[in-house]
DRENPA-3360 file (N, C-alpha, C; in nm, 2 decimals, always signed):
BEGIN
1 = XXXXXXXX = +0.08/-0.12/+0.00/+0.00/+0.00/+0.00/+0.09/+0.12/+0.00 ~ +0.06/+0.22/-0.08/+0.14/+0.34/-0.10/+0.10/+0.44/+0.02 ~ +0.21/+0.50/+0.07/+0.19/+0.60/+0.17/+0.20/+0.73/+0.10 ~ +0.09/+0.80/+0.09/+0.08/+0.93/+0.02/+0.17/+1.03/+0.07 ~ +0.21/+1.02/+0.20/+0.30/+1.12/+0.26/+0.43/+1.12/+0.19 ~ +0.48/+1.01/+0.14/+0.61/+1.00/+0.08/+0.61/+0.99/-0.07 ~ +0.49/+1.01/-0.13/+0.48/+1.00/-0.28/+0.51/+1.14/-0.33 ~ +0.60/+1.16/-0.42/+0.63/+1.29/-0.48/+0.65/+1.27/-0.63;
9 = XXXXXXXX = +0.63/+1.38/-0.70/+0.64/+1.37/-0.85/+0.74/+1.48/-0.89 ~ +0.83/+1.44/-0.98/+0.92/+1.53/-1.04/+0.89/+1.53/-1.19 ~ +0.87/+1.65/-1.24/+0.85/+1.67/-1.39/+0.96/+1.75/-1.44 ~ +1.03/+1.71/-1.55/+1.13/+1.79/-1.61/+1.11/+1.79/-1.76 ~ +1.14/+1.90/-1.82/+1.12/+1.92/-1.96/+1.24/+2.00/-2.01 ~ +1.28/+1.97/-2.13/+1.40/+2.04/-2.19/+1.37/+2.08/-2.33 ~ +1.42/+2.19/-2.37/+1.41/+2.23/-2.51/+1.55/+2.29/-2.55 ~ +1.59/+2.27/-2.67/+1.72/+2.33/-2.72/+1.70/+2.38/-2.85;
17 = XXXXXXXX = +1.77/+2.49/-2.88/+1.77/+2.55/-3.01/+1.91/+2.58/-3.05 ~ +1.97/+2.52/-3.15/+2.10/+2.55/-3.19/+2.10/+2.61/-3.33 ~ +2.19/+2.70/-3.35/+2.19/+2.77/-3.48/+2.08/+2.87/-3.50 ~ +2.00/+2.90/-3.40/+1.90/+3.00/-3.41/+1.96/+3.14/-3.39 ~ +1.94/+3.23/-3.47/+2.00/+3.36/-3.46/+1.89/+3.46/-3.45 ~ +1.89/+3.54/-3.34/+1.78/+3.64/-3.32/+1.79/+3.74/-3.43 ~ +1.68/+3.81/-3.46/+1.67/+3.91/-3.56/+1.74/+4.04/-3.51 ~ +1.77/+4.05/-3.38/+1.83/+4.16/-3.33/+1.98/+4.17/-3.38;
25 = XXXXXXXX = +2.03/+4.30/-3.40/+2.17/+4.31/-3.44/+2.26/+4.26/-3.32 ~ +2.37/+4.19/-3.37/+2.46/+4.13/-3.27/+2.56/+4.24/-3.22 ~ +2.57/+4.25/-3.09/+2.67/+4.34/-3.03/+2.72/+4.28/-2.90 ~ +2.84/+4.31/-2.87/+2.90/+4.26/-2.75/+2.86/+4.35/-2.63 ~ +2.80/+4.29/-2.53/+2.76/+4.37/-2.41/+2.89/+4.42/-2.34 ~ +2.88/+4.53/-2.27/+2.99/+4.58/-2.19/+3.02/+4.47/-2.08 ~ +3.15/+4.45/-2.05/+3.19/+4.36/-1.95/+3.16/+4.42/-1.81 ~ +3.13/+4.34/-1.71/+3.10/+4.40/-1.58/+3.21/+4.48/-1.52;
33 = XXXXXXXX = +3.34/+4.45/-1.56/+3.45/+4.52/-1.50/+3.48/+4.65/-1.58 ~ +3.42/+4.66/-1.70/+3.44/+4.78/-1.78/+3.31/+4.82/-1.85 ~ +3.21/+4.87/-1.77/+3.08/+4.90/-1.83/+3.10/+5.02/-1.92 ~ +3.02/+5.03/-2.02/+3.01/+5.14/-2.11/+2.96/+5.26/-2.04 ~ +3.02/+5.38/-2.06/+2.97/+5.50/-1.99/+2.83/+5.54/-2.04 ~ +2.80/+5.50/-2.16/+2.67/+5.55/-2.22/+2.56/+5.45/-2.19 ~ +2.59/+5.33/-2.15/+2.49/+5.23/-2.12/+2.50/+5.18/-1.98 ~ +2.39/+5.18/-1.91/+2.40/+5.12/-1.77/+2.43/+4.97/-1.77;
41 = XXXXXXXX = +2.51/+4.93/-1.68/+2.53/+4.78/-1.67/+2.41/+4.71/-1.62 ~ +2.37/+4.60/-1.69/+2.25/+4.53/-1.64/+2.27/+4.48/-1.50 ~ +2.17/+4.48/-1.41/+2.18/+4.43/-1.28/+2.06/+4.35/-1.24 ~ +2.08/+4.24/-1.19/+1.98/+4.15/-1.13/+2.04/+4.07/-1.02 ~ +2.00/+4.09/-0.90/+2.06/+4.02/-0.79/+1.99/+3.88/-0.78 ~ +2.07/+3.77/-0.80/+2.02/+3.64/-0.78/+2.01/+3.61/-0.63 ~ +1.91/+3.52/-0.60/+1.90/+3.48/-0.46/+2.00/+3.38/-0.42 ~ +2.02/+3.36/-0.29/+2.11/+3.25/-0.24/+2.07/+3.12/-0.30;
49 = XXXXXXXX = +1.94/+3.09/-0.31/+1.89/+2.96/-0.37/+1.93/+2.95/-0.51 ~ +1.92/+3.06/-0.59/+1.96/+3.06/-0.73/+2.11/+3.04/-0.74 ~ +2.19/+3.10/-0.66/+2.33/+3.08/-0.66/+2.37/+2.94/-0.63 ~ +2.29/+2.88/-0.54/+2.31/+2.73/-0.51/+2.28/+2.65/-0.63 ~ +2.18/+2.69/-0.71/+2.14/+2.61/-0.83/+2.25/+2.62/-0.93 ~ +2.31/+2.74/-0.95/+2.42/+2.76/-1.04/+2.54/+2.68/-1.00 ~ +2.57/+2.68/-0.87/+2.68/+2.60/-0.81/+2.66/+2.45/-0.84 ~ +2.54/+2.40/-0.82/+2.51/+2.26/-0.84/+2.53/+2.22/-0.99;
57 = XXXXXXXX = +2.48/+2.31/-1.07/+2.49/+2.29/-1.22/+2.64/+2.29/-1.26 ~ +2.71/+2.38/-1.21/+2.86/+2.39/-1.25/+2.94/+2.28/-1.19 ~ +2.90/+2.23/-1.07/+2.97/+2.11/-1.01/+2.95/+1.99/-1.11 ~ +2.83/+1.97/-1.16/+2.80/+1.87/-1.25/+2.89/+1.88/-1.38 ~ +2.90/+2.01/-1.43/+2.99/+2.03/-1.54/+3.14/+2.00/-1.51 ~ +3.18/+2.05/-1.39/+3.32/+2.02/-1.35/+3.35/+1.88/-1.35 ~ +3.26/+1.79/-1.29/+3.28/+1.65/-1.29/+3.30/+1.59/-1.42 ~ +3.25/+1.65/-1.53/+3.27/+1.60/-1.66/+3.38/+1.67/-1.74;
65 = XXXXXXXX = +3.46/+1.75/-1.67/+3.58/+1.82/-1.72/+3.54/+1.94/-1.80 ~ +3.43/+2.00/-1.78/+3.39/+2.12/-1.85/+3.40/+2.25/-1.77 ~ +3.43/+2.36/-1.83/+3.44/+2.49/-1.76/+3.30/+2.53/-1.70 ~ +3.30/+2.61/-1.60/+3.17/+2.65/-1.54/+3.10/+2.75/-1.64 ~ +2.97/+2.75/-1.63/+2.89/+2.85/-1.71/+2.89/+2.98/-1.63 ~ +2.90/+3.10/-1.69/+2.90/+3.23/-1.63/+2.75/+3.27/-1.61 ~ +2.73/+3.33/-1.50/+2.59/+3.38/-1.48/+2.57/+3.51/-1.57 ~ +2.46/+3.50/-1.64/+2.42/+3.61/-1.72/+2.30/+3.67/-1.65;
73 = XXXXXXXX = +2.31/+3.80/-1.61/+2.20/+3.86/-1.53/+2.07/+3.88/-1.60 ~ +2.08/+3.90/-1.73/+1.95/+3.91/-1.81/+1.88/+3.77/-1.81 ~ +1.96/+3.67/-1.84/+1.91/+3.53/-1.84/+1.85/+3.50/-1.70 ~ +1.92/+3.54/-1.59/+1.88/+3.51/-1.46/+1.74/+3.57/-1.43 ~ +1.73/+3.70/-1.47/+1.60/+3.77/-1.45/+1.49/+3.70/-1.53 ~ +1.52/+3.67/-1.66/+1.43/+3.60/-1.74/+1.38/+3.47/-1.68 ~ +1.48/+3.39/-1.63/+1.45/+3.26/-1.57/+1.37/+3.27/-1.44 ~ +1.40/+3.37/-1.36/+1.33/+3.40/-1.24/+1.19/+3.44/-1.26;
81 = XXXXXXXX = +1.17/+3.53/-1.36/+1.04/+3.58/-1.40/+0.95/+3.47/-1.45 ~ +1.01/+3.38/-1.53/+0.94/+3.27/-1.59/+0.90/+3.16/-1.48 ~ +0.99/+3.13/-1.39/+0.96/+3.04/-1.28/+0.84/+3.10/-1.20 ~ +0.85/+3.23/-1.17/+0.74/+3.30/-1.10/+0.61/+3.29/-1.17 ~ +0.61/+3.32/-1.30/+0.49/+3.31/-1.39/+0.43/+3.18/-1.38 ~ +0.51/+3.07/-1.40/+0.45/+2.93/-1.39/+0.39/+2.91/-1.25 ~ +0.46/+2.95/-1.15/+0.41/+2.93/-1.01/+0.28/+3.00/-0.99 ~ +0.28/+3.13/-1.03/+0.16/+3.21/-1.00/+0.04/+3.17/-1.08;
89 = XXXXXXXX = +0.06/+3.14/-1.21/-0.05/+3.10/-1.30/-0.07/+2.95/-1.31 ~ +0.00/+2.87/-1.23/-0.02/+2.73/-1.22/-0.02/+2.66/-1.35 ~ +0.09/+2.68/-1.43/+0.11/+2.60/-1.55/+0.26/+2.55/-1.55 ~ +0.29/+2.45/-1.64/+0.42/+2.40/-1.65/+0.45/+2.36/-1.79 ~ +0.52/+2.45/-1.86/+0.54/+2.43/-2.00/+0.65/+2.53/-2.05 ~ +0.72/+2.49/-2.16/+0.81/+2.59/-2.22/+0.74/+2.70/-2.29 ~ +0.61/+2.68/-2.32/+0.53/+2.78/-2.38/+0.44/+2.84/-2.28 ~ +0.44/+2.97/-2.26/+0.35/+3.04/-2.16/+0.21/+3.04/-2.22;
97 = XXXXXXXX = +0.11/+3.07/-2.14/-0.03/+3.07/-2.19/-0.05/+3.16/-2.32 ~ +0.03/+3.25/-2.34/+0.02/+3.34/-2.46/+0.09/+3.28/-2.58 ~ +0.15/+3.16/-2.56/+0.21/+3.09/-2.67/+0.36/+3.12/-2.70 ~ +0.42/+3.20/-2.61/+0.56/+3.24/-2.63/+0.65/+3.13/-2.59 ~ +0.75/+3.10/-2.67/+0.85/+3.00/-2.64/+0.97/+3.06/-2.56 ~ +1.06/+2.98/-2.51/+1.17/+3.04/-2.44/+1.25/+3.14/-2.53 ~ +1.26/+3.11/-2.66/+1.33/+3.19/-2.75/+1.26/+3.32/-2.78 ~ +1.13/+3.32/-2.79/+1.05/+3.44/-2.80/+1.08/+3.53/-2.68;
105 = XXXXXXXX = +1.08/+3.47/-2.56/+1.10/+3.55/-2.44/+1.24/+3.60/-2.43 ~ +1.34/+3.53/-2.48/+1.48/+3.58/-2.49/+1.49/+3.70/-2.58 ~ +1.43/+3.69/-2.70/+1.43/+3.80/-2.79/+1.36/+3.92/-2.73 ~ +1.25/+3.90/-2.67/+1.17/+4.01/-2.61/+1.25/+4.08/-2.50 ~ +1.34/+4.00/-2.43/+1.43/+4.06/-2.33/+1.55/+4.12/-2.38 ~ +1.57/+4.12/-2.51/+1.69/+4.17/-2.57/+1.82/+4.09/-2.56 ~ +1.80/+3.96/-2.55/+1.91/+3.86/-2.53/+1.94/+3.80/-2.67 ~ +2.06/+3.82/-2.71/+2.11/+3.77/-2.84/+2.17/+3.63/-2.82;
113 = XXXXXXXX = +2.13/+3.53/-2.90/+2.18/+3.40/-2.88/+2.18/+3.32/-3.01 ~ +2.30/+3.29/-3.06/+2.31/+3.19/-3.17/+2.27/+3.05/-3.12 ~ +2.30/+3.02/-3.00/+2.27/+2.88/-2.94/+2.20/+2.91/-2.81 ~ +2.09/+2.84/-2.79/+2.01/+2.86/-2.66/+1.94/+2.73/-2.63 ~ +1.91/+2.72/-2.50/+1.83/+2.61/-2.45/+1.77/+2.64/-2.32 ~ +1.67/+2.56/-2.28/+1.60/+2.58/-2.16/+1.57/+2.44/-2.09 ~ +1.59/+2.43/-1.96/+1.54/+2.32/-1.89/+1.44/+2.37/-1.78 ~ +1.33/+2.30/-1.76/+1.24/+2.34/-1.65/+1.21/+2.22/-1.56;
121 = XXXXXXXX = +1.19/+2.25/-1.44/+1.16/+2.14/-1.34/+1.06/+2.19/-1.24 ~ +0.98/+2.10/-1.20/+0.89/+2.12/-1.08/+0.92/+2.01/-0.99 ~ +0.98/+2.04/-0.87/+1.04/+1.93/-0.79/+1.02/+1.97/-0.64 ~ +1.03/+1.86/-0.55/+1.02/+1.89/-0.41/+1.13/+1.98/-0.36 ~ +1.25/+1.96/-0.41/+1.37/+2.05/-0.37/+1.45/+2.08/-0.49 ~ +1.53/+2.18/-0.47/+1.63/+2.22/-0.57/+1.73/+2.11/-0.60 ~ +1.78/+2.05/-0.50/+1.88/+1.94/-0.51/+1.82/+1.82/-0.60 ~ +1.70/+1.79/-0.57/+1.63/+1.68/-0.64/+1.61/+1.72/-0.79;
129 = XXXXXXXX = +1.58/+1.85/-0.81/+1.56/+1.90/-0.95/+1.69/+1.88/-1.03 ~ +1.80/+1.93/-0.97/+1.93/+1.92/-1.04/+1.97/+1.78/-1.07 ~ +1.95/+1.69/-0.97/+1.98/+1.55/-0.98/+1.90/+1.49/-1.09 ~ +1.78/+1.51/-1.10/+1.69/+1.45/-1.20/+1.72/+1.51/-1.34 ~ +1.75/+1.64/-1.35/+1.78/+1.70/-1.47/+1.91/+1.64/-1.53 ~ +2.01/+1.62/-1.44/+2.14/+1.57/-1.48/+2.13/+1.42/-1.52 ~ +2.04/+1.35/-1.46/+2.02/+1.21/-1.49/+1.94/+1.18/-1.61 ~ +1.87/+1.28/-1.66/+1.79/+1.27/-1.78/+1.88/+1.30/-1.90;
137 = XXXXXXXX = +1.89/+1.21/-2.00/+1.98/+1.23/-2.11/+1.96/+1.36/-2.19 ~ +1.83/+1.40/-2.21/+1.81/+1.52/-2.29/+1.84/+1.65/-2.21 ~ +1.81/+1.64/-2.08/+1.85/+1.76/-1.99/+2.00/+1.77/-1.97 ~ +2.06/+1.65/-1.95/+2.20/+1.65/-1.93/+2.27/+1.71/-2.05 ~ +2.21/+1.68/-2.17/+2.27/+1.74/-2.29/+2.28/+1.89/-2.29 ~ +2.18/+1.96/-2.24/+2.18/+2.10/-2.22/+2.29/+2.14/-2.11 ~ +2.29/+2.07/-2.00/+2.38/+2.11/-1.89/+2.52/+2.09/-1.94 ~ +2.55/+1.99/-2.02/+2.69/+1.97/-2.07/+2.72/+2.02/-2.21;
145 = XXXXXXXX = +2.63/+2.09/-2.26/+2.65/+2.14/-2.40/+2.77/+2.24/-2.40 ~ +2.87/+2.21/-2.49/+2.99/+2.29/-2.49/+2.96/+2.42/-2.57 ~ +2.85/+2.43/-2.64/+2.82/+2.56/-2.71/+2.76/+2.66/-2.61 ~ +2.72/+2.62/-2.49/+2.66/+2.71/-2.40/+2.77/+2.76/-2.31 ~ +2.78/+2.89/-2.29/+2.88/+2.95/-2.20/+2.82/+3.03/-2.09 ~ +2.69/+3.06/-2.10/+2.63/+3.15/-2.00/+2.49/+3.08/-1.95 ~ +2.46/+3.11/-1.83/+2.33/+3.05/-1.77/+2.26/+3.16/-1.69 ~ +2.14/+3.14/-1.68/+2.05/+3.21/-1.58/+1.96/+3.11/-1.52;
153 = XXXXXXXX = +1.95/+3.11/-1.39/+1.86/+3.01/-1.33/+1.77/+3.08/-1.23 ~ +1.64/+3.05/-1.25/+1.54/+3.11/-1.16/+1.48/+3.00/-1.08 ~ +1.46/+3.02/-0.95/+1.40/+2.93/-0.86/+1.29/+3.00/-0.78 ~ +1.17/+2.95/-0.79/+1.06/+3.01/-0.72/+0.98/+2.90/-0.65 ~ +0.92/+2.93/-0.53/+0.85/+2.83/-0.45/+0.71/+2.80/-0.52 ~ +0.67/+2.68/-0.50/+0.53/+2.64/-0.55/+0.44/+2.65/-0.42 ~ +0.33/+2.70/-0.43/+0.24/+2.72/-0.32/+0.19/+2.58/-0.26 ~ +0.21/+2.48/-0.34/+0.17/+2.34/-0.30/+0.30/+2.27/-0.24;
161 = XXXXXXXX = +0.41/+2.34/-0.22/+0.53/+2.28/-0.18/+0.62/+2.26/-0.29 ~ +0.75/+2.25/-0.27/+0.84/+2.23/-0.38/+0.88/+2.36/-0.45 ~ +0.95/+2.35/-0.56/+1.00/+2.46/-0.63/+0.99/+2.45/-0.78 ~ +0.97/+2.56/-0.85/+0.98/+2.56/-0.99/+1.13/+2.61/-1.02 ~ +1.20/+2.54/-1.11/+1.33/+2.58/-1.14/+1.34/+2.59/-1.29 ~ +1.40/+2.70/-1.34/+1.42/+2.73/-1.48/+1.56/+2.75/-1.51 ~ +1.62/+2.68/-1.60/+1.76/+2.70/-1.64/+1.76/+2.75/-1.78 ~ +1.81/+2.87/-1.81/+1.82/+2.93/-1.94/+1.97/+2.93/-1.98;
169 = XXXX = +2.00/+2.88/-2.10/+2.14/+2.87/-2.15/+2.15/+2.94/-2.28 ~ +2.27/+3.01/-2.30/+2.30/+3.07/-2.43/+2.45/+3.05/-2.45 ~ +2.49/+3.06/-2.58/+2.63/+3.06/-2.61/+2.65/+3.11/-2.76 ~ +2.77/+3.13/-2.79/+2.80/+3.18/-2.92/+2.78/+3.07/-3.03;
% end
């Protein structure tokens, strides 16, 4: 007989787009150490839980001999906003109720990406989400993709318990 108290469900989904080029003109953003005087440097403060998510992801990459992904503040904000949207409106999909894909949302946020991907998870804990994503061949492919150099991760609580986690990846 199943004890409902210990029954939990993890749902993970992944999408990747390689070779997609946004219609926006390509330009190199100012580096954080040398911001352009005419453009304000983007700023988004990630939470300690989101930093932990980045650390877990980069630890998985390190174990496979890959360099860590750099945090992209625009991607982190996009991921956090999307995790909150899914939590608030109670849906779980790469496409929001308006039909926008992760790539549509990246373009709308002004993020340029020749290569991009997204992993989403709804899990009891952040640690379980990363473990399950890494153990899933298609999600692992995004995590270990050598074409991705930057990441933004959003983590938001689910009112029913657990967390929504969104991993946004881009690279040249």
